[in-house]
MOPAC internal coordinates of N, CA, C and O (Angstrom, degrees):
PM7 1SCF
backbone

  N    0.0000 0     0.00 0     0.00 0    0    0    0
  C    1.4485 1     0.00 0     0.00 0    1    0    0
  C    1.5266 1   108.51 1     0.00 0    2    1    0
  O    1.2310 1   120.28 1   -44.93 1    3    2    1
  N    1.3137 1   117.07 1   135.07 1    3    2    1
  C    1.4576 1   122.94 1   179.46 1    5    3    2
  C    1.5256 1   109.52 1   -98.24 1    6    5    3
  O    1.2310 1   121.21 1   -47.92 1    7    6    5
  N    1.3182 1   115.28 1   132.08 1    7    6    5
  C    1.4577 1   120.57 1   179.23 1    9    7    6
  C    1.5148 1   109.73 1  -110.59 1   10    9    7
  O    1.2310 1   120.31 1   -47.89 1   11   10    9
  N    1.3227 1   117.01 1   132.11 1   11   10    9
  C    1.4521 1   121.61 1   173.53 1   13   11   10
  C    1.5177 1   108.30 1   -92.21 1   14   13   11
  O    1.2310 1   120.57 1   -26.54 1   15   14   13
  N    1.3209 1   116.51 1   153.46 1   15   14   13
  C    1.4563 1   119.57 1   175.11 1   17   15   14
  C    1.5232 1   108.42 1   -71.07 1   18   17   15
  O    1.2310 1   121.16 1   -49.52 1   19   18   17
  N    1.3011 1   115.39 1   130.48 1   19   18   17
  C    1.4566 1   120.56 1   178.20 1   21   19   18
  C    1.5231 1   109.61 1  -118.33 1   22   21   19
  O    1.2310 1   121.18 1   -21.00 1   23   22   21
  N    1.3013 1   115.35 1   159.00 1   23   22   21
  C    1.4605 1   122.46 1   177.30 1   25   23   22
  C    1.5185 1   108.66 1  -118.11 1   26   25   23
  O    1.2310 1   121.24 1   -49.34 1   27   26   25
  N    1.3121 1   115.23 1   130.66 1   27   26   25
  C    1.4611 1   121.32 1   175.72 1   29   27   26
  C    1.5189 1   106.31 1  -109.21 1   30   29   27
  O    1.2310 1   120.45 1   -60.09 1   31   30   29
  N    1.3135 1   116.75 1   119.91 1   31   30   29
  C    1.4607 1   121.83 1  -176.24 1   33   31   30
  C    1.5202 1   108.94 1  -112.26 1   34   33   31
  O    1.2310 1   121.31 1   -53.25 1   35   34   33
  N    1.3375 1   115.09 1   126.75 1   35   34   33
  C    1.4613 1   121.20 1   179.22 1   37   35   34
  C    1.5193 1   108.16 1  -123.92 1   38   37   35
  O    1.2310 1   120.40 1   -61.05 1   39   38   37
  N    1.3180 1   116.84 1   118.95 1   39   38   37
  C    1.4649 1   120.24 1   174.30 1   41   39   38
  C    1.5303 1   107.69 1   -92.54 1   42   41   39
  O    1.2310 1   121.12 1   -40.32 1   43   42   41
  N    1.3201 1   115.46 1   139.68 1   43   42   41
  C    1.4620 1   120.59 1  -171.66 1   45   43   42
  C    1.5258 1   109.93 1  -135.22 1   46   45   43
  O    1.2310 1   120.98 1   -42.38 1   47   46   45
  N    1.3308 1   115.73 1   137.62 1   47   46   45
  C    1.4615 1   121.33 1   173.27 1   49   47   46
  C    1.5283 1   108.63 1  -143.69 1   50   49   47
  O    1.2310 1   120.82 1   -64.88 1   51   50   49
  N    1.3209 1   116.04 1   115.12 1   51   50   49
  C    1.4756 1   122.90 1   177.42 1   53   51   50
  C    1.5319 1   112.71 1    51.11 1   54   53   51
  O    1.2310 1   120.65 1  -124.36 1   55   54   53
  N    1.3247 1   116.37 1    55.64 1   55   54   53
  C    1.4692 1   121.08 1  -178.21 1   57   55   54
  C    1.5299 1   112.31 1  -120.94 1   58   57   55
  O    1.2310 1   120.05 1  -145.84 1   59   58   57
  N    1.3331 1   117.51 1    34.16 1   59   58   57
  C    1.4625 1   120.58 1  -176.75 1   61   59   58
  C    1.5271 1   113.37 1   -54.97 1   62   61   59
  O    1.2310 1   119.57 1   151.34 1   63   62   61
  N    1.3004 1   118.42 1   -28.66 1   63   62   61
  C    1.4709 1   120.79 1  -176.52 1   65   63   62
  C    1.5276 1   113.65 1   -81.71 1   66   65   63
  O    1.2310 1   119.95 1   161.05 1   67   66   65
  N    1.3356 1   117.70 1   -18.95 1   67   66   65
  C    1.4666 1   119.22 1  -175.07 1   69   67   66
  C    1.5314 1   114.60 1  -124.62 1   70   69   67
  O    1.2310 1   119.98 1   168.30 1   71   70   69
  N    1.3247 1   117.64 1   -11.70 1   71   70   69
  C    1.4637 1   118.97 1  -174.29 1   73   71   70
  C    1.5281 1   112.23 1   -63.29 1   74   73   71
  O    1.2310 1   119.56 1   145.52 1   75   74   73
  N    1.3072 1   118.44 1   -34.48 1   75   74   73
  C    1.4714 1   119.78 1   179.77 1   77   75   74
  C    1.5211 1   111.04 1   -63.12 1   78   77   75
  O    1.2310 1   119.73 1   138.70 1   79   78   77
  N    1.3176 1   118.11 1   -41.30 1   79   78   77
  C    1.4715 1   120.77 1   177.35 1   81   79   78
  C    1.5240 1   110.50 1   -60.45 1   82   81   79
  O    1.2310 1   120.55 1   137.64 1   83   82   81
  N    1.3149 1   116.56 1   -42.36 1   83   82   81
  C    1.4626 1   121.68 1   179.75 1   85   83   82
  C    1.5241 1   110.62 1   -62.36 1   86   85   83
  O    1.2310 1   120.36 1   128.06 1   87   86   85
  N    1.3248 1   116.92 1   -51.94 1   87   86   85
  C    1.4629 1   120.87 1  -176.62 1   89   87   86
  C    1.5257 1   110.90 1   -65.62 1   90   89   87
  O    1.2310 1   120.25 1   138.43 1   91   90   89
  N    1.3141 1   117.13 1   -41.57 1   91   90   89
  C    1.4700 1   120.24 1   179.28 1   93   91   90
  C    1.5289 1   110.90 1   -60.87 1   94   93   91
  O    1.2310 1   120.19 1   142.51 1   95   94   93
  N    1.3227 1   117.25 1   -37.49 1   95   94   93
  C    1.4697 1   119.06 1   178.72 1   97   95   94
  C    1.5293 1   110.45 1   -68.10 1   98   97   95
  O    1.2310 1   119.79 1   143.98 1   99   98   97
  N    1.3160 1   118.00 1   -36.02 1   99   98   97
  C    1.4654 1   120.91 1   177.27 1  101   99   98
  C    1.5287 1   111.29 1   -67.56 1  102  101   99
  O    1.2310 1   120.48 1   144.19 1  103  102  101
  N    1.3113 1   116.68 1   -35.81 1  103  102  101
  C    1.4651 1   120.34 1   179.05 1  105  103  102
  C    1.5273 1   112.15 1   -68.69 1  106  105  103
  O    1.2310 1   120.18 1   159.44 1  107  106  105
  N    1.3265 1   117.26 1   -20.56 1  107  106  105
  C    1.4742 1   121.68 1  -179.97 1  109  107  106
  C    1.5286 1   113.10 1   -94.42 1  110  109  107
  O    1.2310 1   119.64 1  -172.68 1  111  110  109
  N    1.3072 1   118.29 1     7.32 1  111  110  109
  C    1.4625 1   120.52 1  -179.37 1  113  111  110
  C    1.5196 1   111.70 1   -54.73 1  114  113  111
  O    1.2310 1   121.15 1   -36.64 1  115  114  113
  N    1.3163 1   115.40 1   143.36 1  115  114  113
  C    1.4589 1   121.43 1   176.75 1  117  115  114
  C    1.5337 1   107.91 1   -87.78 1  118  117  115
  O    1.2310 1   121.40 1  -109.28 1  119  118  117
  N    1.3108 1   114.93 1    70.72 1  119  118  117
  C    1.4620 1   123.26 1  -177.52 1  121  119  118
  C    1.5285 1   105.37 1  -150.64 1  122  121  119
  O    1.2310 1   119.03 1   -37.45 1  123  122  121
  N    1.3136 1   119.46 1   142.55 1  123  122  121
  C    1.4690 1   120.02 1  -177.32 1  125  123  122
  C    1.5352 1   111.54 1   -54.44 1  126  125  123
  O    1.2310 1   120.67 1   -52.22 1  127  126  125
  N    1.3196 1   116.33 1   127.78 1  127  126  125
  C    1.4596 1   121.69 1  -175.14 1  129  127  126
  C    1.5285 1   113.74 1   -56.94 1  130  129  127
  O    1.2310 1   120.07 1   145.33 1  131  130  129
  N    1.3055 1   117.47 1   -34.67 1  131  130  129
  C    1.4663 1   120.61 1  -179.08 1  133  131  130
  C    1.5234 1   112.28 1   -79.13 1  134  133  131
  O    1.2310 1   120.34 1   177.11 1  135  134  133
  N    1.3180 1   116.95 1    -2.89 1  135  134  133
  C    1.4642 1   120.56 1  -175.75 1  137  135  134
  C    1.5263 1   113.57 1  -106.16 1  138  137  135
  O    1.2310 1   120.04 1  -173.70 1  139  138  137
  N    1.3319 1   117.54 1     6.30 1  139  138  137
  C    1.4624 1   117.71 1   174.68 1  141  139  138
  C    1.5184 1   110.86 1  -145.39 1  142  141  139
  O    1.2310 1   122.20 1   -29.68 1  143  142  141
  N    1.3210 1   113.39 1   150.32 1  143  142  141
  C    1.4590 1   120.82 1   175.55 1  145  143  142
  C    1.5213 1   108.10 1  -121.09 1  146  145  143
  O    1.2310 1   121.37 1   -27.04 1  147  146  145
  N    1.3055 1   114.98 1   152.96 1  147  146  145
  C    1.4618 1   121.38 1   177.48 1  149  147  146
  C    1.5201 1   106.89 1  -117.20 1  150  149  147
  O    1.2310 1   120.78 1   -58.33 1  151  150  149
  N    1.3052 1   116.11 1   121.67 1  151  150  149
  C    1.4590 1   121.88 1   177.47 1  153  151  150
  C    1.5187 1   107.71 1  -111.47 1  154  153  151
  O    1.2310 1   121.12 1   -58.51 1  155  154  153
  N    1.3213 1   115.47 1   121.49 1  155  154  153
  C    1.4572 1   121.85 1  -179.44 1  157  155  154
  C    1.5243 1   108.04 1  -112.22 1  158  157  155
  O    1.2310 1   120.47 1   -57.47 1  159  158  157
  N    1.3145 1   116.70 1   122.53 1  159  158  157
  C    1.4614 1   121.38 1  -177.68 1  161  159  158
  C    1.5263 1   109.11 1  -114.67 1  162  161  159
  O    1.2310 1   121.02 1   -66.89 1  163  162  161
  N    1.3334 1   115.65 1   113.11 1  163  162  161
  C    1.4609 1   121.41 1   175.97 1  165  163  162
  C    1.5287 1   107.52 1   -83.68 1  166  165  163
  O    1.2310 1   120.91 1   -61.09 1  167  166  165
  N    1.3056 1   115.86 1   118.91 1  167  166  165
  C    1.4658 1   122.50 1  -176.48 1  169  167  166
  C    1.5337 1   111.27 1   -93.01 1  170  169  167
  O    1.2310 1   120.97 1  -129.03 1  171  170  169
  N    1.3416 1   115.75 1    50.97 1  171  170  169
  C    1.4680 1   120.72 1   176.30 1  173  171  170
  C    1.5103 1   114.84 1    78.49 1  174  173  171
  O    1.2310 1   119.95 1  -144.16 1  175  174  173
  N    1.3228 1   117.69 1    35.84 1  175  174  173
  C    1.4740 1   121.23 1  -179.67 1  177  175  174
  C    1.5260 1   111.73 1   -56.86 1  178  177  175
  O    1.2310 1   121.41 1   -31.43 1  179  178  177
  N    1.3193 1   114.92 1   148.57 1  179  178  177
  C    1.4662 1   122.02 1   178.90 1  181  179  178
  C    1.5309 1   111.91 1  -104.17 1  182  181  179
  O    1.2310 1   119.98 1   174.12 1  183  182  181
  N    1.3258 1   117.65 1    -5.88 1  183  182  181
  C    1.4640 1   121.76 1   179.72 1  185  183  182
  C    1.5337 1   108.72 1  -102.15 1  186  185  183
  O    1.2310 1   119.34 1    23.15 1  187  186  185
  N    1.3094 1   118.87 1  -156.85 1  187  186  185
  C    1.4664 1   121.93 1  -176.13 1  189  187  186
  C    1.5375 1   113.14 1   -90.17 1  190  189  187
  O    1.2310 1   120.04 1  -164.89 1  191  190  189
  N    1.3167 1   117.54 1    15.11 1  191  190  189
  C    1.4637 1   121.12 1   179.78 1  193  191  190
  C    1.5292 1   111.69 1   -53.13 1  194  193  191
  O    1.2310 1   119.65 1   132.82 1  195  194  193
  N    1.3224 1   118.27 1   -47.18 1  195  194  193
  C    1.4633 1   121.73 1  -176.74 1  197  195  194
  C    1.5272 1   111.59 1   -58.80 1  198  197  195
  O    1.2310 1   120.45 1   137.55 1  199  198  197
  N    1.3084 1   116.75 1   -42.45 1  199  198  197
  C    1.4701 1   121.32 1   179.95 1  201  199  198
  C    1.5338 1   110.41 1   -63.21 1  202  201  199
  O    1.2310 1   120.20 1   139.44 1  203  202  201
  N    1.3074 1   117.21 1   -40.56 1  203  202  201
  C    1.4691 1   122.26 1   178.34 1  205  203  202
  C    1.5296 1   109.82 1   -63.93 1  206  205  203
  O    1.2310 1   120.42 1   135.86 1  207  206  205
  N    1.3314 1   116.80 1   -44.14 1  207  206  205
  C    1.4664 1   120.58 1   179.58 1  209  207  206
  C    1.5262 1   110.91 1   -63.05 1  210  209  207
  O    1.2310 1   120.03 1   137.71 1  211  210  209
  N    1.3103 1   117.54 1   -42.29 1  211  210  209
  C    1.4616 1   121.28 1   179.02 1  213  211  210
  C    1.5278 1   111.04 1   -60.34 1  214  213  211
  O    1.2310 1   120.62 1   141.29 1  215  214  213
  N    1.3130 1   116.41 1   -38.71 1  215  214  213
  C    1.4588 1   120.98 1   178.86 1  217  215  214
  C    1.5318 1   110.76 1   -62.28 1  218  217  215
  O    1.2310 1   120.07 1   137.64 1  219  218  217
  N    1.3118 1   117.48 1   -42.36 1  219  218  217
  C    1.4671 1   120.58 1   176.86 1  221  219  218
  C    1.5273 1   110.74 1   -63.00 1  222  221  219
  O    1.2310 1   120.34 1   136.67 1  223  222  221
  N    1.3205 1   116.95 1   -43.33 1  223  222  221
  C    1.4605 1   119.94 1  -179.35 1  225  223  222
  C    1.5376 1   110.92 1   -61.65 1  226  225  223
  O    1.2310 1   120.25 1   141.61 1  227  226  225
  N    1.3090 1   117.12 1   -38.39 1  227  226  225
  C    1.4629 1   121.47 1   179.49 1  229  227  226
  C    1.5287 1   112.40 1   -66.64 1  230  229  227
  O    1.2310 1   120.16 1   153.44 1  231  230  229
  N    1.3144 1   117.31 1   -26.56 1  231  230  229
  C    1.4562 1   121.20 1  -173.22 1  233  231  230
  C    1.5238 1   115.78 1  -106.20 1  234  233  231
  O    1.2310 1   119.71 1   170.10 1  235  234  233
  N    1.3266 1   118.15 1    -9.90 1  235  234  233
  C    1.4683 1   120.86 1  -177.96 1  237  235  234
  C    1.5230 1   109.41 1  -136.52 1  238  237  235
  O    1.2310 1   120.97 1   -61.56 1  239  238  237
  N    1.3113 1   115.74 1   118.44 1  239  238  237
  C    1.4681 1   121.66 1  -176.43 1  241  239  238
  C    1.5204 1   113.39 1   -61.33 1  242  241  239
  O    1.2310 1   119.51 1   149.70 1  243  242  241
  N    1.3021 1   118.54 1   -30.30 1  243  242  241
  C    1.4637 1   119.92 1  -175.63 1  245  243  242
  C    1.5298 1   113.25 1   -87.01 1  246  245  243
  O    1.2310 1   120.66 1  -175.46 1  247  246  245
  N    1.3351 1   116.35 1     4.54 1  247  246  245
  C    1.4675 1   120.47 1   177.48 1  249  247  246
  C    1.5265 1   109.65 1  -105.92 1  250  249  247
  O    1.2310 1   121.30 1   -49.70 1  251  250  249
  N    1.3364 1   115.13 1   130.30 1  251  250  249
  C    1.4542 1   121.86 1   174.18 1  253  251  250
  C    1.5211 1   107.13 1  -126.03 1  254  253  251
  O    1.2310 1   120.72 1   -43.67 1  255  254  253
  N    1.3266 1   116.23 1   136.33 1  255  254  253
  C    1.4658 1   119.82 1  -178.75 1  257  255  254
  C    1.5308 1   110.16 1  -119.52 1  258  257  255
  O    1.2310 1   121.69 1   -30.17 1  259  258  257
  N    1.3144 1   114.37 1   149.83 1  259  258  257
  C    1.4590 1   122.21 1   177.73 1  261  259  258
  C    1.5198 1   107.60 1  -137.28 1  262  261  259
  O    1.2310 1   121.03 1   -31.65 1  263  262  261
  N    1.3200 1   115.63 1   148.35 1  263  262  261
  C    1.4653 1   121.22 1   175.02 1  265  263  262
  C    1.5198 1   107.38 1  -124.23 1  266  265  263
  O    1.2310 1   121.04 1   -46.30 1  267  266  265
  N    1.3177 1   115.62 1   133.70 1  267  266  265
  C    1.4526 1   120.86 1   178.23 1  269  267  266
  C    1.5227 1   109.32 1  -137.68 1  270  269  267
  O    1.2310 1   121.33 1   -17.50 1  271  270  269
  N    1.3149 1   115.06 1   162.50 1  271  270  269
  C    1.4592 1   119.69 1   175.97 1  273  271  270
  C    1.5242 1   109.22 1   -63.67 1  274  273  271
  O    1.2310 1   120.76 1   -32.49 1  275  274  273
  N    1.3185 1   116.15 1   147.51 1  275  274  273
  C    1.4548 1   121.09 1  -177.94 1  277  275  274
  C    1.5251 1   110.60 1   -58.68 1  278  277  275
  O    1.2310 1   121.57 1   -53.76 1  279  278  277
  N    1.3199 1   114.60 1   126.24 1  279  278  277
  C    1.4581 1   120.21 1   179.68 1  281  279  278
  C    1.5144 1   111.90 1  -142.61 1  282  281  279
  O    1.2310 1   120.68 1  -176.95 1  283  282  281
  N    1.3256 1   116.31 1     3.05 1  283  282  281
  C    1.4566 1   120.61 1  -179.67 1  285  283  282
  C    1.5212 1   112.09 1    99.89 1  286  285  283
  O    1.2310 1   121.83 1   -16.61 1  287  286  285
  N    1.3240 1   114.09 1   163.39 1  287  286  285
  C    1.4671 1   121.29 1  -175.22 1  289  287  286
  C    1.5252 1   112.56 1   -57.67 1  290  289  287
  O    1.2310 1   119.75 1   133.13 1  291  290  289
  N    1.3064 1   118.08 1   -46.87 1  291  290  289
  C    1.4581 1   121.63 1  -178.72 1  293  291  290
  C    1.5201 1   112.25 1   -62.31 1  294  293  291
  O    1.2310 1   120.85 1   139.75 1  295  294  293
  N    1.3145 1   115.98 1   -40.25 1  295  294  293
  C    1.4615 1   121.11 1   178.70 1  297  295  294
  C    1.5311 1   110.40 1   -62.96 1  298  297  295
  O    1.2310 1   120.42 1   136.22 1  299  298  297
  N    1.3214 1   116.80 1   -43.78 1  299  298  297
  C    1.4679 1   121.14 1   179.70 1  301  299  298
  C    1.5225 1   111.01 1   -66.76 1  302  301  299
  O    1.2310 1   120.11 1   139.11 1  303  302  301
  N    1.3209 1   117.40 1   -40.89 1  303  302  301
  C    1.4605 1   120.30 1   178.98 1  305  303  302
  C    1.5283 1   111.05 1   -65.20 1  306  305  303
  O    1.2310 1   120.19 1   137.01 1  307  306  305
  N    1.3246 1   117.24 1   -42.99 1  307  306  305
  C    1.4630 1   120.57 1   178.13 1  309  307  306
  C    1.5200 1   111.14 1   -63.11 1  310  309  307
  O    1.2310 1   120.24 1   142.17 1  311  310  309
  N    1.3174 1   117.15 1   -37.83 1  311  310  309
  C    1.4535 1   120.95 1   176.29 1  313  311  310
  C    1.5261 1   109.85 1   -60.15 1  314  313  311
  O    1.2310 1   120.54 1   134.18 1  315  314  313
  N    1.3248 1   116.58 1   -45.82 1  315  314  313
  C    1.4670 1   121.30 1   178.52 1  317  315  314
  C    1.5141 1   112.58 1   -61.94 1  318  317  315
  O    1.2310 1   120.17 1   140.82 1  319  318  317
  N    1.3095 1   117.29 1   -39.18 1  319  318  317
  C    1.4698 1   121.57 1   178.81 1  321  319  318
  C    1.5239 1   110.05 1   -61.43 1  322  321  319
  O    1.2310 1   120.56 1   140.25 1  323  322  321
  N    1.3298 1   116.53 1   -39.75 1  323  322  321
  C    1.4666 1   119.30 1   179.62 1  325  323  322
  C    1.5354 1   112.02 1   -67.88 1  326  325  323
  O    1.2310 1   119.68 1   159.66 1  327  326  325
  N    1.3195 1   118.21 1   -20.34 1  327  326  325
  C    1.4630 1   121.84 1  -177.96 1  329  327  326
  C    1.5327 1   113.19 1   -93.59 1  330  329  327
  O    1.2310 1   119.49 1   163.58 1  331  330  329
  N    1.3062 1   118.58 1   -16.42 1  331  330  329
  C    1.4618 1   121.07 1  -170.42 1  333  331  330
  C    1.5185 1   113.37 1   -73.83 1  334  333  331
  O    1.2310 1   121.75 1   -22.00 1  335  334  333
  N    1.3303 1   114.25 1   158.00 1  335  334  333
  C    1.4674 1   121.64 1   179.74 1  337  335  334
  C    1.5282 1   111.93 1  -115.83 1  338  337  335
  O    1.2310 1   120.32 1   171.55 1  339  338  337
  N    1.3195 1   116.99 1    -8.45 1  339  338  337
  C    1.4629 1   120.47 1  -177.60 1  341  339  338
  C    1.5170 1   112.89 1   -86.43 1  342  341  339
  O    1.2310 1   121.64 1     2.44 1  343  342  341
  N    1.3166 1   114.46 1  -177.56 1  343  342  341
  C    1.4688 1   121.43 1  -179.70 1  345  343  342
  C    1.5112 1   110.88 1   -83.79 1  346  345  343
  O    1.2310 1   120.10 1   180.00 1  347  346  345

C-alpha cells in the first residue's frame, strides 16, 4: 500500500485544558509517522495554549505551530492550509 504525505490542521483558541488530549490522539494515529504532519494554528489565544503548542513543536518533528491574531476558526484553518506540505 502506498501512503501519501498528509497534513492535519488544527485551529485552536483558548483550549489549554483539552489541546493535549487532541494532540496526543493525533500522535497515536495508525499511519506511518513520516507520512503525516500536524499543523497547529493558535488563533490568538489568551490562555496558555500557545506555550503548550510550542512544547509539542520542540519535542515532535512532525508538529509545526503558528500563532496569528484572532480572526476566527475559518481564518486559522485557511492559514494552516497555506502552510501545509501534504496532499
